[in-house]
Structure formats: C-alpha cells, structure tokens
FIDO-724558 format. One record per residue (C-alpha): z, y negated, x negated; chain; residue number from 1. Coordinates in steps of 0.5 Angstrom, whole numbers. Each point is the difference from the previous one (the first is absolute). Layout:
BEGIN
+-------+-------+-------+--------+-----+
|     w |     v |     u | cadena | num |
+-------+-------+-------+--------+-----+
|     Z |     Y |     X |      A | NUM |
...
+-------+-------+-------+--------+-----+
//
This chain:
BEGIN
+-------+-------+-------+--------+-----+
|     w |     v |     u | cadena | num |
+-------+-------+-------+--------+-----+
|    59 |   110 |   342 |      A |   1 |
|    -1 |     6 |    -4 |      A |   2 |
|    -2 |     6 |     3 |      A |   3 |
|     5 |     5 |    -2 |      A |   4 |
|    -4 |     6 |     3 |      A |   5 |
|    -6 |    -1 |    -4 |      A |   6 |
|     3 |    -2 |    -6 |      A |   7 |
|     0 |     5 |    -7 |      A |   8 |
|     6 |     3 |    -2 |      A |   9 |
|     4 |    -3 |    -5 |      A |  10 |
|     0 |     6 |    -5 |      A |  11 |
|    -1 |     0 |    -7 |      A |  12 |
|    -4 |     5 |    -4 |      A |  13 |
|     4 |     6 |    -2 |      A |  14 |
|     2 |    -1 |    -7 |      A |  15 |
|     4 |     7 |    -1 |      A |  16 |
|    -3 |     6 |     3 |      A |  17 |
|     4 |     7 |    -1 |      A |  18 |
|    -4 |     6 |     1 |      A |  19 |
|     4 |     6 |     4 |      A |  20 |
|    -3 |     7 |     1 |      A |  21 |
|     4 |     4 |     5 |      A |  22 |
|     0 |     7 |    -2 |      A |  23 |
|     3 |     7 |     4 |      A |  24 |
|     0 |     7 |    -1 |      A |  25 |
|    -1 |     2 |     7 |      A |  26 |
|    -8 |     1 |     1 |      A |  27 |
|    -2 |     6 |     5 |      A |  28 |
|    -7 |     0 |    -3 |      A |  29 |
|     2 |     0 |    -8 |      A |  30 |
|     7 |     1 |    -1 |      A |  31 |
|     4 |    -4 |    -6 |      A |  32 |
|    -6 |    -4 |     0 |      A |  33 |
|     3 |    -6 |    -4 |      A |  34 |
|     1 |     5 |    -6 |      A |  35 |
|    -7 |     4 |     0 |      A |  36 |
|    -3 |     0 |    -7 |      A |  37 |
|    -6 |    -4 |    -1 |      A |  38 |
|    -3 |    -1 |    -7 |      A |  39 |
|     7 |     2 |    -3 |      A |  40 |
|     4 |    -5 |     4 |      A |  41 |
|     4 |     0 |     7 |      A |  42 |
|    -5 |    -3 |     5 |      A |  43 |
|     6 |    -5 |     2 |      A |  44 |
|    -1 |    -2 |    -8 |      A |  45 |
|    -7 |    -1 |     1 |      A |  46 |
|     1 |    -5 |     5 |      A |  47 |
|     5 |    -3 |    -4 |      A |  48 |
|    -5 |    -1 |    -5 |      A |  49 |
|    -6 |    -3 |     4 |      A |  50 |
|     5 |    -5 |     3 |      A |  51 |
|     2 |    -2 |    -7 |      A |  52 |
|    -7 |    -1 |    -2 |      A |  53 |
|    -1 |    -5 |     6 |      A |  54 |
|     5 |    -4 |    -4 |      A |  55 |
|     2 |    -4 |     7 |      A |  56 |
|     8 |     1 |    -1 |      A |  57 |
|     5 |     5 |    -2 |      A |  58 |
|    -1 |     7 |     3 |      A |  59 |
|     6 |     4 |     4 |      A |  60 |
|     0 |     7 |     3 |      A |  61 |
|     3 |     0 |     6 |      A |  62 |
|     3 |     7 |     0 |      A |  63 |
|     2 |     5 |     6 |      A |  64 |
|     3 |     5 |    -5 |      A |  65 |
|     3 |     0 |    -7 |      A |  66 |
|    -5 |     5 |    -3 |      A |  67 |
|    -5 |    -6 |     1 |      A |  68 |
|     4 |    -5 |    -3 |      A |  69 |
|     1 |     5 |    -6 |      A |  70 |
|    -7 |     1 |    -1 |      A |  71 |
|    -2 |    -8 |     0 |      A |  72 |
|     6 |    -2 |    -4 |      A |  73 |
|    -2 |     6 |    -5 |      A |  74 |
|    -7 |    -4 |    -1 |      A |  75 |
|     3 |    -6 |    -1 |      A |  76 |
|     0 |    -3 |     7 |      A |  77 |
|     5 |    -3 |     5 |      A |  78 |
|     2 |     4 |     6 |      A |  79 |
|     5 |    -2 |     6 |      A |  80 |
|     3 |     5 |     4 |      A |  81 |
|    -1 |    -1 |     8 |      A |  82 |
|     3 |     4 |     6 |      A |  83 |
|    -5 |     6 |     1 |      A |  84 |
|     1 |    -1 |     7 |      A |  85 |
|    -4 |    -7 |     1 |      A |  86 |
|    -5 |     1 |     5 |      A |  87 |
|    -6 |    -3 |    -4 |      A |  88 |
|    -3 |    -3 |    -7 |      A |  89 |
|     1 |    -7 |     2 |      A |  90 |
|     8 |     1 |     2 |      A |  91 |
|     0 |     4 |    -7 |      A |  92 |
|    -3 |    -6 |    -4 |      A |  93 |
|     5 |    -5 |     4 |      A |  94 |
|     6 |     4 |    -2 |      A |  95 |
|    -2 |     0 |    -7 |      A |  96 |
|    -2 |    -7 |     0 |      A |  97 |
|     7 |    -2 |     2 |      A |  98 |
|     3 |     5 |    -5 |      A |  99 |
|    -4 |    -2 |    -6 |      A | 100 |
|     0 |    -8 |     2 |      A | 101 |
|     5 |    -2 |     4 |      A | 102 |
|     0 |    -7 |    -3 |      A | 103 |
|    -7 |    -1 |     3 |      A | 104 |
|    -4 |    -2 |    -6 |      A | 105 |
|    -6 |     4 |     2 |      A | 106 |
|    -4 |    -4 |     5 |      A | 107 |
|    -5 |     5 |     2 |      A | 108 |
|     0 |     8 |     0 |      A | 109 |
|    -6 |     5 |    -1 |      A | 110 |
|     1 |     6 |     4 |      A | 111 |
|    -4 |     5 |    -4 |      A | 112 |
|    -1 |     7 |     2 |      A | 113 |
|     3 |     6 |    -4 |      A | 114 |
|    -6 |     4 |     1 |      A | 115 |
|    -6 |    -4 |    -3 |      A | 116 |
|     0 |     2 |    -8 |      A | 117 |
|    -8 |    -2 |     0 |      A | 118 |
|     1 |    -7 |     2 |      A | 119 |
|    -4 |    -6 |    -3 |      A | 120 |
|     6 |    -5 |    -2 |      A | 121 |
|    -5 |    -5 |     2 |      A | 122 |
|     1 |     2 |     7 |      A | 123 |
|     8 |    -2 |    -1 |      A | 124 |
|    -2 |    -7 |    -3 |      A | 125 |
|    -5 |    -2 |     6 |      A | 126 |
|     5 |     2 |     5 |      A | 127 |
|     5 |    -5 |    -3 |      A | 128 |
|    -5 |    -5 |    -1 |      A | 129 |
|    -1 |     0 |     8 |      A | 130 |
|     7 |    -3 |     1 |      A | 131 |
|    -2 |    -7 |    -4 |      A | 132 |
|    -2 |    -2 |     7 |      A | 133 |
|     7 |    -2 |     3 |      A | 134 |
|    -2 |     2 |     7 |      A | 135 |
|     0 |     7 |    -2 |      A | 136 |
|     6 |     5 |     1 |      A | 137 |
|    -3 |     6 |    -2 |      A | 138 |
|    -6 |     2 |    -4 |      A | 139 |
|    -3 |     7 |    -1 |      A | 140 |
|    -7 |     3 |    -2 |      A | 141 |
|    -7 |     2 |     3 |      A | 142 |
|    -6 |     3 |    -3 |      A | 143 |
|    -7 |     0 |     4 |      A | 144 |
|    -1 |     7 |     2 |      A | 145 |
|    -7 |     3 |    -3 |      A | 146 |
|     1 |     8 |     3 |      A | 147 |
|    -2 |     0 |     7 |      A | 148 |
|     5 |     6 |     1 |      A | 149 |
|     6 |    -5 |    -1 |      A | 150 |
|    -2 |    -4 |     5 |      A | 151 |
|     2 |     5 |     5 |      A | 152 |
|     5 |     3 |    -3 |      A | 153 |
|     7 |    -1 |     3 |      A | 154 |
|     4 |     1 |    -7 |      A | 155 |
|    -4 |    -6 |    -3 |      A | 156 |
|     3 |    -6 |     3 |      A | 157 |
|    -5 |    -6 |     2 |      A | 158 |
|     2 |    -7 |    -1 |      A | 159 |
|    -3 |    -5 |     4 |      A | 160 |
|    -1 |    -7 |    -4 |      A | 161 |
|    -2 |    -7 |     2 |      A | 162 |
|    -4 |     0 |    -7 |      A | 163 |
|    -4 |    -6 |    -1 |      A | 164 |
|    -7 |     2 |    -4 |      A | 165 |
|     1 |     0 |    -8 |      A | 166 |
|     8 |     0 |     1 |      A | 167 |
|     4 |     5 |    -4 |      A | 168 |
|     6 |     0 |     5 |      A | 169 |
|     1 |    -1 |     8 |      A | 170 |
|     5 |     0 |     6 |      A | 171 |
|     1 |     7 |     2 |      A | 172 |
|     0 |     0 |     8 |      A | 173 |
|     1 |     7 |     1 |      A | 174 |
|     1 |     7 |    -3 |      A | 175 |
|    -3 |     6 |     3 |      A | 176 |
|    -1 |     8 |    -1 |      A | 177 |
|    -6 |    -2 |     5 |      A | 178 |
|    -7 |    -2 |    -2 |      A | 179 |
|     1 |    -8 |     1 |      A | 180 |
|    -3 |    -5 |     1 |      A | 181 |
|    -6 |     3 |     3 |      A | 182 |
|    -7 |    -2 |    -1 |      A | 183 |
|    -4 |    -1 |    -7 |      A | 184 |
|     3 |    -2 |    -6 |      A | 185 |
|     6 |     2 |    -5 |      A | 186 |
|     6 |     4 |     1 |      A | 187 |
|     6 |    -1 |    -4 |      A | 188 |
|     4 |     6 |    -3 |      A | 189 |
|     7 |    -2 |     0 |      A | 190 |
|     4 |     1 |    -7 |      A | 191 |
|     7 |     1 |     2 |      A | 192 |
|     3 |    -5 |    -5 |      A | 193 |
|     4 |    -6 |     2 |      A | 194 |
|     3 |    -6 |    -3 |      A | 195 |
|     5 |    -4 |     4 |      A | 196 |
|     3 |    -7 |    -1 |      A | 197 |
|     8 |     2 |     0 |      A | 198 |
|     2 |    -3 |     6 |      A | 199 |
|    -6 |     3 |     4 |      A | 200 |
|     2 |     7 |    -3 |      A | 201 |
|     7 |    -1 |     3 |      A | 202 |
|    -3 |    -2 |     7 |      A | 203 |
|    -4 |     6 |     0 |      A | 204 |
|     5 |     5 |    -1 |      A | 205 |
|     5 |    -3 |     5 |      A | 206 |
|    -6 |     1 |     5 |      A | 207 |
|     0 |     6 |     5 |      A | 208 |
|    -6 |     4 |     0 |      A | 209 |
|    -5 |    -3 |     5 |      A | 210 |
|    -4 |     3 |     5 |      A | 211 |
|    -7 |     0 |    -4 |      A | 212 |
|     3 |     2 |    -6 |      A | 213 |
|     3 |     7 |     4 |      A | 214 |
|    -7 |     1 |     3 |      A | 215 |
|    -4 |    -1 |    -6 |      A | 216 |
|     5 |     3 |    -5 |      A | 217 |
|    -1 |    -6 |    -5 |      A | 218 |
|     6 |    -4 |    -2 |      A | 219 |
|    -4 |    -7 |    -1 |      A | 220 |
|    -1 |    -1 |     7 |      A | 221 |
|     7 |    -1 |     1 |      A | 222 |
|    -1 |    -7 |    -4 |      A | 223 |
|    -6 |    -2 |     3 |      A | 224 |
|     3 |     1 |     7 |      A | 225 |
|     6 |    -4 |    -2 |      A | 226 |
|    -5 |    -6 |    -2 |      A | 227 |
|     1 |     1 |    -7 |      A | 228 |
|    -7 |    -1 |    -4 |      A | 229 |
|    -3 |     5 |    -5 |      A | 230 |
|    -6 |    -2 |    -4 |      A | 231 |
|    -4 |     6 |    -4 |      A | 232 |
|    -3 |    -1 |    -7 |      A | 233 |
|    -7 |     3 |     0 |      A | 234 |
|     0 |     5 |    -6 |      A | 235 |
|    -5 |     5 |    -3 |      A | 236 |
|     3 |     6 |    -1 |      A | 237 |
|     5 |     5 |     5 |      A | 238 |
|     5 |     3 |    -4 |      A | 239 |
|     1 |     8 |     1 |      A | 240 |
|     6 |     1 |     4 |      A | 241 |
|     3 |     7 |    -2 |      A | 242 |
|     3 |     3 |     6 |      A | 243 |
|    -3 |     8 |    -1 |      A | 244 |
|     0 |     5 |    -5 |      A | 245 |
|    -8 |    -2 |     0 |      A | 246 |
|     1 |    -7 |    -1 |      A | 247 |
|     5 |     1 |    -6 |      A | 248 |
|    -5 |     4 |    -4 |      A | 249 |
|    -5 |    -5 |     1 |      A | 250 |
|     5 |    -5 |    -3 |      A | 251 |
|     1 |     4 |    -6 |      A | 252 |
|    -7 |     1 |    -1 |      A | 253 |
|    -1 |    -8 |     0 |      A | 254 |
|     6 |    -1 |    -4 |      A | 255 |
|    -1 |     5 |    -5 |      A | 256 |
+-------+-------+-------+--------+-----+
//
C-alpha cells in the first residue's frame, strides 16, 4: 500500500502567476510614501516598473486609497481599490486578487512590497521558480550577509535555511530578528518578497496570528507554525527598502 504521509503532493508547476503590490498612504516615518517622487515617477510606479521588468505575469497595485490608484493608472498601470482598514499587505493582496481575478485564472501570486523601487527583477523570477517544487507552499528570497553589523541588527531579519552545498534554494526552518543559527557559517538576510500558490494564500490569510509571529513580529512565522512549507531562493542582492527620508534620498540617487 502506498504511504500517503510521505507522498509528494500532486501539484502542477504554476503556469499563470500574477504580481500584486500592496500600497497605502499611512506611514509614520515617511508620510504619503507611495507617491514620493523618485527620478520623476511616484515610488509606487517605480516598483510597478521593476515588477513589469521581471516579466512573470500581469502586475496589479492593491491600493488602500484612490490617490494611489490614480497615480498608477496615469502611468498606464492597473490598480484595484481595497478596504483601507485591512490589517496587512497579505490581506490586501488577497482582497485585490478576488476582485481582479474572481474566475481563479491565476494560480500563483507574487506579493511584492511597494517600497522596493531598486529591486532587481531577477529576484522576482527566482522566487517564482522555487514553486516548481510541488512540496513548496510559499517561496521567498534571501541574500548571504556580508556586513557583520547586520548579523546583530534586529531590523535585519535572518532566515535559517536547510541549504545544501552549491544549492540556490533551500527550505526555511525559521525566521528571527536574533542572530541565528549560532556557530560559524553564513547568515542570511531575508528579503520581504513572497510567492504563494493561490490556495496557500487563501489558507494563510484565514489563519489567526500565531504565538511566534506575535513574539518576533514576523508574519511568515504564522505559516511555519501552521505546517506550511516555505522555501527561499538565494539571490545576490538585497534591495533598498524605503522607510525613512534618508532611504528615499538614497533611492533617488540610485535611480537618478
């Protein structure tokens, strides 16, 4: 008799991904962040362009406010308005997905942050490729830490991976703001970009916040605690996340 507990899930490789970028105006450190000008375009439009350059599927901005939708549509992009009171970006993209694609044509969803205007499009492609493994529910990305200060910085989230020598992706065992794992060896900087199988996204947003998620303030731990599998692509660059006025000036210099 076949051992069902050890069998590989009968899943197909995602054929029709969609990229969803959640965006909202509320930001304590950088008010009106999505509309901040970077090289002549609103930041959310710069993120739209990076997602388009990845060329993995259509790109839709999941907006909390009409001002963002107007800026996106003026640049030729697609936008969906969502409830501004949704608690997280994951909830926002799930709501936008139901609105944009009620027929269920798109079988994978890239959740791309709206504050990564310098993102290398290859990072998006690498995340999508990880879902070629039928056992993986969610994929993300990491980069090896090269600066010692990042190892102990709690604002740099570390991913603990089961990564074979020479492999370009591995199973994520844990995420933490602490310096983990201990002992000599690489540490990996987690990049906050996710690709979900569609059914995995639906399951994830239905789960309650988990104890480790609340303790570490890391949403992805909810999936791990629920037994979902996350694998991470190993990439070569960490994109600049724009959270402060200083970050914004740096992004402007990089994209000038």
